N, C-alpha and C positions, 0 to 999 in steps of 0.2 A: 503422639504428636498431632495426629489428625483430630483426635478427640479434643485436644486443647484448642485447636484452631476453630472447630465447630462451636465450642463453648464460648470462645471470645467473639465469634461472629454473632452468635445469638445474643450475647450481652450488648453488643453494639446496636443490634436491631431493636432490642428492648429499650435501650437508652434513647435512640432516635424516635421511637414510637411515643415514649413518655414525654419527650420534649415537644413533639408535634402536637400532642394533646394539650400540653400546657400553653403552647402558642395559640391554639384554637380557642382555649378558654380565655386567654388574655384579649384576643380579638373580640370575642363575644362580650366580655365585660366592658371594653371600650365602646362597643356598639350600644350597649345598654345605657352607659353614661351619656353618649351622644344623643340617643333617642330621648332620654329623660330631659336633657338640656334643651333640646328643640321644643319639646312639649311645654317646658317651663317658660321658654321665651314666647311661646304662642298663648300663654295665659292659662295653661293647664298644668298645675303643679303636681297633681297626682294622676298616675296612669295605671289602669288595671293590668294585672299581670297577664291575663289572657290576651290583651291587646299587644303587649310586648312580645309574647310568644308568636302571635300571628305575624306581626311586622318583621320580626327577626327570623322567622321560620324555624323555631326551636321548640322542643318539647317542654312542657311545664316542669318536669323533674329536672331538666337541665337548667332551666331558668331559676328554679328554687335553689339549686346548688350554687349557681353564680351569684344570686342575690345574697345568699348566706355569706359568701366571701366578701362581697361589696359592703354588706352590713357590718361585718367584723372590722372592716377598715373605716367604718363610720362615713361612708360615701353615700349610702342610700338608707332609707327607712321604709319598712313595710308596715302597713296598717290595714284595718278593715273599714270599708266604707260601703254602706248599703249592702251588706252581706257578701262583699267581694274583696279580694286582696288587691291593694293598690300600692304602688311604689312612688317615692318622691326622693329627690336629691336632698341631702343635708347641705348645710352651709359649706362644709369641706368638699362635698361632691360637686356643688355648683362652682366652687373656686377651681377645682381640677378640670371640670368640663370647660370652663372659660379658657383656661390655659391651653387645653388641647385644641380648642377652636382657633386660638391665636397661632399655634405652632404650624 
């Protein structure tokens, strides 16, 4: 019985940890959209990935994973400009960013 309780407790901890990580990823993705939206509004449609990392305080590997997810949802597009990776909002990404700003 004690073993079952320990296993259940471990599963609960794993579940909570997994959801906390998902929540953090969601917050970071919203932060990326907000940053890209603000830059777009300021007349800068493309933002270097290195600048996004610096402004959000995240590692490039983390940003690339998040950008992949945002790209799969057709919210951002990554391209190369002057030998550096840059990100821009798609039309869908801009629409969602405006909706988030209004909320």
